[in-house]
N, C-alpha and C positions, 0 to 999 in steps of 0.2 A: 504494500500500500504506500502510496506516495506521501511525502511529508505534508503536502498541502491538504490532502484528504484527511489525514490523521489530525491535522490542526482544526479542520472543520468539525470533525467528530468531537474533539475535546471542547471546542467552543459550544457546540450544541448541548453536550452533557452538562457543562458548567451553566449554561443558560437554563436548562431544565432544573438543575439543582437550585439555582437562584429563584426561579419562579415558585418552586415548592417551599423554599425557605421563607420567601416573602409571604406566601399564603399562611404558613404556620405562625409566623411572627405577628402578622396582622390579626389573626384570630386570637392568638395568645394574649395580645395586649388589649383586647376588647373588654372593657369594664366600664359600665356607665350606670348611673343611678339618677332617679328623678322622683319628684313628689307628685302624687296624683291623689287629689282630694285628701291631703294630709297623710297619705300613706307613702312611705318611701319604697319605690320599686327599684330593685337592683338587678342588673343583667351582667353575667359573667359567662365566659365560655365554659368554665368548670361546672356550671349548673346543668349542662346538657351532655349526656354521654356521647352523642353523635359528634358534637363539637370537639370533645376530647379525642375521639377516634380520628377526626379530621386533622387535628394538630399533630398527633403522633404519627399518622400515616404520611403526612407531608414532610415531617422531620426525618423519618426513615428514608423516604424517597430522595430527599435532598442529600443525605449522607451517602446513600447507595450510589447515586450518580457521581458524586465526587470520588468515591472509592474506585468505581469502574473505570475512571479516567486512567488509572495506573495499570490496568490489565493490558498486557501487550497484545497487539493485533496478531491474529493467527496462532495464538497459543492454545493449548488444550482447554483453557478456561473460557474461550470464546463461546463454546456451546453452552456452558453453564451460565454465562452472561445473558444469552438469549432467553434461556429458561427463567432466570431471575427477572429479566425485563418484563416477561409476560406476567409473572406473579406480582411484580410491582405495579404494573398497569391495572391489574384486577384490584389490588389493594386501594390504589388511588381512585378508581372508579367507584368502588363501594363507599369510600369515605365521602366522595363528592355527592353521591346519591343520597346518603343518609343526611348529610348537612344541608343539601338542597331541599329535601323534604321538610326538615325541621325549620329551615328559614322561611319556606313558603307558609308553613303553619304559623310562624311568628308574624308574618306579614299580613295574612288574610284571616287567620283563625280558623275555627271549625264550628259552624253554627249548630250542627247536629250533635256534637259532643259538648257544646257549651264553652268551648275554648275561645277566649277573646284574643284578637291580635294585639301584640305589644309594640309593633313598629310605630303606631300612632303616638305612643307615649315616650318611647326611647328610640328616636330616629337615628341618632348617631351610632348606636349599637348595631342596628340593622344595616347601616351604611358600611360599617366595619366588616360585618359578615359578608355582605355583597362583594366588597372589594377583595376579600380573601377568596371567595368562590371564583371570582373572575381570574385572579392570579393563578389559582390552582387549575382552572379550566384551560388556560393558555398553556401551562406546563404539561398538563395531561395530553392535550392535542399534539403538541410538539413531540412528546415522549412516545405516543402511539405511532405517529408517522415515522419517527426515527427507528422504532422497533420494527415496524413493517418493512422499512428499507433494509434493515440488517437481515431480516428473515428472507426477503427476496434475494439479497446478495448471496446468502448461503445456499438457498435452493437453486439459484441459477448456476452457482459454482458446482454444486453436486450434479446438476443435469449436464453441465459441460464436461465434467470428468467421466460421466457414464457413456458418453457418445464415443 
């Protein structure tokens, strides 16, 4: 693999790590409180298990992408990296789905269950969650495209060798 292509791979991996780290940091720093009819409402990411899962998954994905930068191209670990990329993509997708569902519930509530929306009272908290989801979504899309490219590259190499 050429040095230019390796540099692009490193740049993409570091970019994915940065997007996941930003998502985790934004979510982890979201802490707001407000008074509503004399009652203090407090919102923290720690109060929701799916938000904790989101922070942990994005932190793991960020660290993973930084570690994978040091795996030499063409080494026996390359197959393991593809497998771990797939697992990491599933982990990030699950974290984003859970967080997206809870954030939607916080934004609109659920009239059937009697759950009121909180975004009308704590808008800054919901903005933090939305920003975190956007950053994680960008990281996930780039990660999945990068993973698919690597899988295609391995499959096409195997098909070329078989001919």
